[in-house]
ChimeraX commands (.cxc) that place a marker at each C-alpha (Angstrom):
marker #1 position -47.55,37.59,-99.65 radius 0.5
marker #1 position -49.73,39.92,-97.91 radius 0.5
marker #1 position -50.71,43.49,-99.74 radius 0.5
marker #1 position -52.52,46.27,-97.72 radius 0.5
marker #1 position -54.42,49.02,-99.64 radius 0.5
marker #1 position -55.39,51.30,-96.66 radius 0.5
marker #1 position -55.89,55.29,-96.22 radius 0.5
marker #1 position -58.62,57.87,-96.68 radius 0.5
marker #1 position -58.20,58.49,-100.25 radius 0.5
marker #1 position -59.96,56.94,-103.05 radius 0.5
marker #1 position -58.34,54.09,-105.29 radius 0.5
marker #1 position -58.26,51.02,-102.32 radius 0.5
marker #1 position -60.76,48.84,-104.13 radius 0.5
marker #1 position -59.53,50.04,-107.62 radius 0.5
marker #1 position -55.84,48.92,-107.05 radius 0.5
marker #1 position -57.20,45.42,-105.48 radius 0.5
marker #1 position -59.16,45.12,-108.62 radius 0.5
marker #1 position -56.42,45.96,-110.94 radius 0.5
marker #1 position -54.07,43.14,-108.84 radius 0.5
marker #1 position -57.00,40.89,-109.30 radius 0.5
marker #1 position -56.92,41.24,-113.04 radius 0.5
marker #1 position -53.29,41.00,-113.45 radius 0.5
marker #1 position -52.82,38.01,-111.55 radius 0.5
marker #1 position -56.20,36.41,-113.63 radius 0.5
marker #1 position -54.06,37.13,-116.56 radius 0.5
marker #1 position -51.05,35.36,-115.33 radius 0.5
marker #1 position -53.50,32.23,-114.81 radius 0.5
marker #1 position -54.00,32.74,-111.20 radius 0.5
marker #1 position -57.05,31.50,-109.50 radius 0.5
marker #1 position -58.82,34.66,-108.27 radius 0.5
marker #1 position -61.07,34.79,-105.22 radius 0.5
marker #1 position -62.77,38.51,-104.51 radius 0.5
marker #1 position -64.41,38.70,-101.52 radius 0.5
marker #1 position -66.36,42.18,-101.03 radius 0.5
marker #1 position -67.16,42.79,-97.25 radius 0.5
marker #1 position -69.49,45.57,-96.10 radius 0.5
marker #1 position -70.29,45.51,-99.77 radius 0.5
marker #1 position -73.21,44.11,-101.82 radius 0.5
marker #1 position -73.31,43.21,-105.48 radius 0.5
marker #1 position -74.31,46.83,-106.93 radius 0.5
marker #1 position -70.58,47.64,-107.60 radius 0.5
marker #1 position -70.08,47.64,-111.25 radius 0.5
marker #1 position -66.67,45.60,-111.50 radius 0.5
marker #1 position -68.42,42.71,-110.68 radius 0.5
marker #1 position -69.59,41.41,-113.81 radius 0.5
marker #1 position -66.36,42.40,-115.47 radius 0.5
marker #1 position -64.49,40.04,-113.13 radius 0.5
marker #1 position -66.57,37.33,-113.55 radius 0.5
marker #1 position -66.60,37.52,-117.11 radius 0.5
marker #1 position -62.74,37.03,-116.73 radius 0.5
marker #1 position -63.06,34.09,-114.37 radius 0.5
marker #1 position -62.36,36.02,-111.16 radius 0.5
marker #1 position -64.99,34.25,-108.45 radius 0.5
marker #1 position -66.77,37.33,-106.55 radius 0.5
marker #1 position -68.75,36.80,-103.26 radius 0.5
marker #1 position -70.33,40.07,-101.68 radius 0.5
marker #1 position -72.22,40.48,-98.65 radius 0.5
marker #1 position -75.53,40.99,-99.81 radius 0.5
marker #1 position -76.74,41.45,-96.29 radius 0.5
marker #1 position -75.05,44.99,-96.50 radius 0.5
marker #1 position -77.62,47.19,-98.05 radius 0.5
marker #1 position -76.55,50.54,-96.21 radius 0.5
marker #1 position -73.66,51.94,-94.13 radius 0.5
marker #1 position -73.03,49.80,-90.68 radius 0.5
marker #1 position -73.63,53.12,-88.82 radius 0.5
marker #1 position -77.54,53.13,-90.23 radius 0.5
marker #1 position -78.15,49.53,-89.30 radius 0.5
marker #1 position -79.69,48.05,-86.38 radius 0.5
marker #1 position -78.56,45.22,-84.33 radius 0.5
marker #1 position -80.37,42.49,-86.20 radius 0.5
marker #1 position -78.79,43.69,-89.39 radius 0.5
marker #1 position -75.67,44.05,-87.95 radius 0.5
marker #1 position -76.09,40.44,-86.88 radius 0.5
marker #1 position -76.66,39.14,-90.15 radius 0.5
marker #1 position -73.73,41.18,-91.85 radius 0.5
marker #1 position -71.42,39.25,-88.98 radius 0.5
marker #1 position -72.70,36.03,-90.09 radius 0.5
marker #1 position -72.53,36.76,-93.77 radius 0.5
marker #1 position -68.94,37.80,-93.24 radius 0.5
marker #1 position -67.90,34.65,-90.93 radius 0.5
marker #1 position -69.46,32.50,-93.86 radius 0.5
marker #1 position -67.20,34.21,-96.32 radius 0.5
marker #1 position -64.16,33.66,-93.92 radius 0.5
marker #1 position -64.92,29.95,-93.74 radius 0.5
marker #1 position -65.05,29.72,-97.80 radius 0.5
marker #1 position -61.71,31.77,-97.80 radius 0.5
marker #1 position -60.16,29.18,-95.60 radius 0.5
marker #1 position -61.57,26.24,-97.48 radius 0.5
marker #1 position -59.95,28.07,-100.53 radius 0.5
marker #1 position -56.55,28.19,-99.32 radius 0.5
marker #1 position -56.75,24.88,-97.47 radius 0.5
marker #1 position -57.65,23.03,-100.33 radius 0.5
marker #1 position -55.29,24.90,-102.80 radius 0.5
marker #1 position -58.10,25.98,-105.14 radius 0.5
marker #1 position -56.99,29.76,-105.37 radius 0.5
marker #1 position -53.91,31.59,-105.68 radius 0.5
marker #1 position -54.78,34.74,-104.85 radius 0.5
marker #1 position -57.72,36.09,-102.45 radius 0.5
marker #1 position -58.59,40.04,-102.25 radius 0.5
marker #1 position -60.53,40.84,-98.73 radius 0.5
marker #1 position -61.99,44.18,-100.13 radius 0.5
marker #1 position -63.17,46.42,-97.37 radius 0.5
marker #1 position -61.80,43.96,-94.75 radius 0.5
marker #1 position -60.72,46.51,-92.35 radius 0.5
marker #1 position -64.19,48.02,-92.35 radius 0.5
marker #1 position -65.94,44.87,-91.11 radius 0.5
marker #1 position -62.70,43.98,-89.08 radius 0.5
marker #1 position -62.43,47.35,-87.22 radius 0.5
marker #1 position -66.25,47.16,-86.57 radius 0.5
marker #1 position -66.09,43.97,-84.98 radius 0.5
marker #1 position -68.37,42.42,-87.98 radius 0.5
marker #1 position -66.37,39.26,-88.48 radius 0.5
marker #1 position -64.48,36.76,-86.37 radius 0.5
marker #1 position -61.09,38.81,-86.00 radius 0.5
marker #1 position -59.18,35.67,-84.30 radius 0.5
marker #1 position -60.18,33.17,-87.44 radius 0.5
marker #1 position -59.49,35.95,-90.08 radius 0.5
marker #1 position -56.37,36.78,-88.73 radius 0.5
marker #1 position -55.37,32.76,-89.07 radius 0.5
marker #1 position -56.51,32.73,-92.37 radius 0.5
marker #1 position -54.55,35.70,-93.47 radius 0.5
marker #1 position -51.40,34.73,-91.44 radius 0.5
marker #1 position -51.21,31.29,-92.54 radius 0.5
marker #1 position -49.90,31.90,-95.95 radius 0.5
marker #1 position -50.32,29.35,-98.87 radius 0.5
marker #1 position -51.48,32.17,-101.17 radius 0.5
marker #1 position -51.60,35.80,-102.14 radius 0.5
marker #1 position -53.45,37.99,-99.54 radius 0.5
marker #1 position -54.80,41.49,-100.64 radius 0.5
marker #1 position -56.57,43.37,-97.81 radius 0.5
marker #1 position -58.17,46.55,-98.43 radius 0.5
marker #1 position -59.99,49.62,-96.65 radius 0.5
marker #1 position -59.53,52.54,-93.95 radius 0.5
marker #1 position -57.61,52.21,-91.08 radius 0.5
marker #1 position -55.70,49.09,-91.27 radius 0.5
marker #1 position -54.34,48.05,-87.61 radius 0.5
marker #1 position -50.86,47.92,-86.92 radius 0.5
marker #1 position -50.92,43.87,-86.38 radius 0.5
marker #1 position -51.68,43.72,-90.24 radius 0.5
marker #1 position -49.27,46.72,-91.45 radius 0.5
marker #1 position -46.37,45.17,-89.41 radius 0.5
marker #1 position -47.19,41.76,-91.10 radius 0.5
marker #1 position -47.41,42.81,-94.51 radius 0.5
marker #1 position -45.21,42.63,-97.10 radius 0.5
marker #1 position -46.49,45.29,-99.49 radius 0.5
marker #1 position -48.54,48.53,-97.59 radius 0.5
marker #1 position -49.83,51.15,-99.71 radius 0.5
marker #1 position -51.41,54.36,-98.02 radius 0.5
marker #1 position -54.13,56.16,-100.27 radius 0.5
marker #1 position -54.29,59.87,-98.91 radius 0.5
marker #1 position -57.02,62.12,-99.99 radius 0.5
marker #1 position -56.24,65.43,-101.07 radius 0.5
marker #1 position -59.48,66.59,-102.63 radius 0.5
marker #1 position -62.60,64.36,-103.43 radius 0.5
marker #1 position -65.81,65.42,-104.80 radius 0.5
marker #1 position -67.78,64.20,-101.72 radius 0.5
marker #1 position -66.27,66.91,-99.47 radius 0.5
marker #1 position -68.90,69.54,-101.93 radius 0.5
marker #1 position -71.98,67.18,-101.55 radius 0.5
marker #1 position -71.24,65.51,-104.69 radius 0.5
marker #1 position -73.05,61.69,-104.15 radius 0.5
marker #1 position -71.15,58.73,-105.21 radius 0.5
marker #1 position -71.32,57.79,-108.94 radius 0.5
marker #1 position -71.72,54.59,-110.36 radius 0.5
marker #1 position -68.94,53.36,-112.60 radius 0.5
marker #1 position -66.78,55.81,-110.88 radius 0.5
marker #1 position -67.00,55.21,-107.07 radius 0.5
marker #1 position -69.20,51.97,-107.24 radius 0.5
marker link #1:1,2 radius 0.2
marker link #1:2,3 radius 0.2
marker link #1:3,4 radius 0.2
marker link #1:4,5 radius 0.2
marker link #1:5,6 radius 0.2
marker link #1:6,7 radius 0.2
marker link #1:7,8 radius 0.2
marker link #1:8,9 radius 0.2
marker link #1:9,10 radius 0.2
marker link #1:10,11 radius 0.2
marker link #1:11,12 radius 0.2
marker link #1:12,13 radius 0.2
marker link #1:13,14 radius 0.2
marker link #1:14,15 radius 0.2
marker link #1:15,16 radius 0.2
marker link #1:16,17 radius 0.2
marker link #1:17,18 radius 0.2
marker link #1:18,19 radius 0.2
marker link #1:19,20 radius 0.2
marker link #1:20,21 radius 0.2
marker link #1:21,22 radius 0.2
marker link #1:22,23 radius 0.2
marker link #1:23,24 radius 0.2
marker link #1:24,25 radius 0.2
marker link #1:25,26 radius 0.2
marker link #1:26,27 radius 0.2
marker link #1:27,28 radius 0.2
marker link #1:28,29 radius 0.2
marker link #1:29,30 radius 0.2
marker link #1:30,31 radius 0.2
marker link #1:31,32 radius 0.2
marker link #1:32,33 radius 0.2
marker link #1:33,34 radius 0.2
marker link #1:34,35 radius 0.2
marker link #1:35,36 radius 0.2
marker link #1:36,37 radius 0.2
marker link #1:37,38 radius 0.2
marker link #1:38,39 radius 0.2
marker link #1:39,40 radius 0.2
marker link #1:40,41 radius 0.2
marker link #1:41,42 radius 0.2
marker link #1:42,43 radius 0.2
marker link #1:43,44 radius 0.2
marker link #1:44,45 radius 0.2
marker link #1:45,46 radius 0.2
marker link #1:46,47 radius 0.2
marker link #1:47,48 radius 0.2
marker link #1:48,49 radius 0.2
marker link #1:49,50 radius 0.2
marker link #1:50,51 radius 0.2
marker link #1:51,52 radius 0.2
marker link #1:52,53 radius 0.2
marker link #1:53,54 radius 0.2
marker link #1:54,55 radius 0.2
marker link #1:55,56 radius 0.2
marker link #1:56,57 radius 0.2
marker link #1:57,58 radius 0.2
marker link #1:58,59 radius 0.2
marker link #1:59,60 radius 0.2
marker link #1:60,61 radius 0.2
marker link #1:61,62 radius 0.2
marker link #1:62,63 radius 0.2
marker link #1:63,64 radius 0.2
marker link #1:64,65 radius 0.2
marker link #1:65,66 radius 0.2
marker link #1:66,67 radius 0.2
marker link #1:67,68 radius 0.2
marker link #1:68,69 radius 0.2
marker link #1:69,70 radius 0.2
marker link #1:70,71 radius 0.2
marker link #1:71,72 radius 0.2
marker link #1:72,73 radius 0.2
marker link #1:73,74 radius 0.2
marker link #1:74,75 radius 0.2
marker link #1:75,76 radius 0.2
marker link #1:76,77 radius 0.2
marker link #1:77,78 radius 0.2
marker link #1:78,79 radius 0.2
marker link #1:79,80 radius 0.2
marker link #1:80,81 radius 0.2
marker link #1:81,82 radius 0.2
marker link #1:82,83 radius 0.2
marker link #1:83,84 radius 0.2
marker link #1:84,85 radius 0.2
marker link #1:85,86 radius 0.2
marker link #1:86,87 radius 0.2
marker link #1:87,88 radius 0.2
marker link #1:88,89 radius 0.2
marker link #1:89,90 radius 0.2
marker link #1:90,91 radius 0.2
marker link #1:91,92 radius 0.2
marker link #1:92,93 radius 0.2
marker link #1:93,94 radius 0.2
marker link #1:94,95 radius 0.2
marker link #1:95,96 radius 0.2
marker link #1:96,97 radius 0.2
marker link #1:97,98 radius 0.2
marker link #1:98,99 radius 0.2
marker link #1:99,100 radius 0.2
marker link #1:100,101 radius 0.2
marker link #1:101,102 radius 0.2
marker link #1:102,103 radius 0.2
marker link #1:103,104 radius 0.2
marker link #1:104,105 radius 0.2
marker link #1:105,106 radius 0.2
marker link #1:106,107 radius 0.2
marker link #1:107,108 radius 0.2
marker link #1:108,109 radius 0.2
marker link #1:109,110 radius 0.2
marker link #1:110,111 radius 0.2
marker link #1:111,112 radius 0.2
marker link #1:112,113 radius 0.2
marker link #1:113,114 radius 0.2
marker link #1:114,115 radius 0.2
marker link #1:115,116 radius 0.2
marker link #1:116,117 radius 0.2
marker link #1:117,118 radius 0.2
marker link #1:118,119 radius 0.2
marker link #1:119,120 radius 0.2
marker link #1:120,121 radius 0.2
marker link #1:121,122 radius 0.2
marker link #1:122,123 radius 0.2
marker link #1:123,124 radius 0.2
marker link #1:124,125 radius 0.2
marker link #1:125,126 radius 0.2
marker link #1:126,127 radius 0.2
marker link #1:127,128 radius 0.2
marker link #1:128,129 radius 0.2
marker link #1:129,130 radius 0.2
marker link #1:130,131 radius 0.2
marker link #1:131,132 radius 0.2
marker link #1:132,133 radius 0.2
marker link #1:133,134 radius 0.2
marker link #1:134,135 radius 0.2
marker link #1:135,136 radius 0.2
marker link #1:136,137 radius 0.2
marker link #1:137,138 radius 0.2
marker link #1:138,139 radius 0.2
marker link #1:139,140 radius 0.2
marker link #1:140,141 radius 0.2
marker link #1:141,142 radius 0.2
marker link #1:142,143 radius 0.2
marker link #1:143,144 radius 0.2
marker link #1:144,145 radius 0.2
marker link #1:145,146 radius 0.2
marker link #1:146,147 radius 0.2
marker link #1:147,148 radius 0.2
marker link #1:148,149 radius 0.2
marker link #1:149,150 radius 0.2
marker link #1:150,151 radius 0.2
marker link #1:151,152 radius 0.2
marker link #1:152,153 radius 0.2
marker link #1:153,154 radius 0.2
marker link #1:154,155 radius 0.2
marker link #1:155,156 radius 0.2
marker link #1:156,157 radius 0.2
marker link #1:157,158 radius 0.2
marker link #1:158,159 radius 0.2
marker link #1:159,160 radius 0.2
marker link #1:160,161 radius 0.2
marker link #1:161,162 radius 0.2
marker link #1:162,163 radius 0.2
marker link #1:163,164 radius 0.2
marker link #1:164,165 radius 0.2
marker link #1:165,166 radius 0.2
marker link #1:166,167 radius 0.2
marker link #1:167,168 radius 0.2
view
């Protein structure tokens, strides 16, 4: 089945992490892919300790709007390699769940092969979890679960920067 966590509120990645941990606890083989994020996020070491394979986009060292065209090209190449890995994992049957964290950020910015991504996601064969703002209708209409996180209030609005262990 396909799960989507979208919206402008906090908790999309956190929810996907919770589902990945639940899956791993039930004996599922979980692949956790972080698009648009490098390996700075605090959850990575814990996920790896419990047997979840984590793959990040280490070319992402800043927000996409801060990157020049060469940096954006490097990110796109990295994301396409990640898609190849996901496709191989699905086709080989080596995983039971794949989390595509911040997928919609990469998809909407055209920083991955969109057609190939859709092929992998719509093919079935494994539990798929997608996160990120602005999930396109193509995905929400197809998904089995869609959860929208709505921001009511966030410290960032009053100038508080992201805090390690809470936002990343």
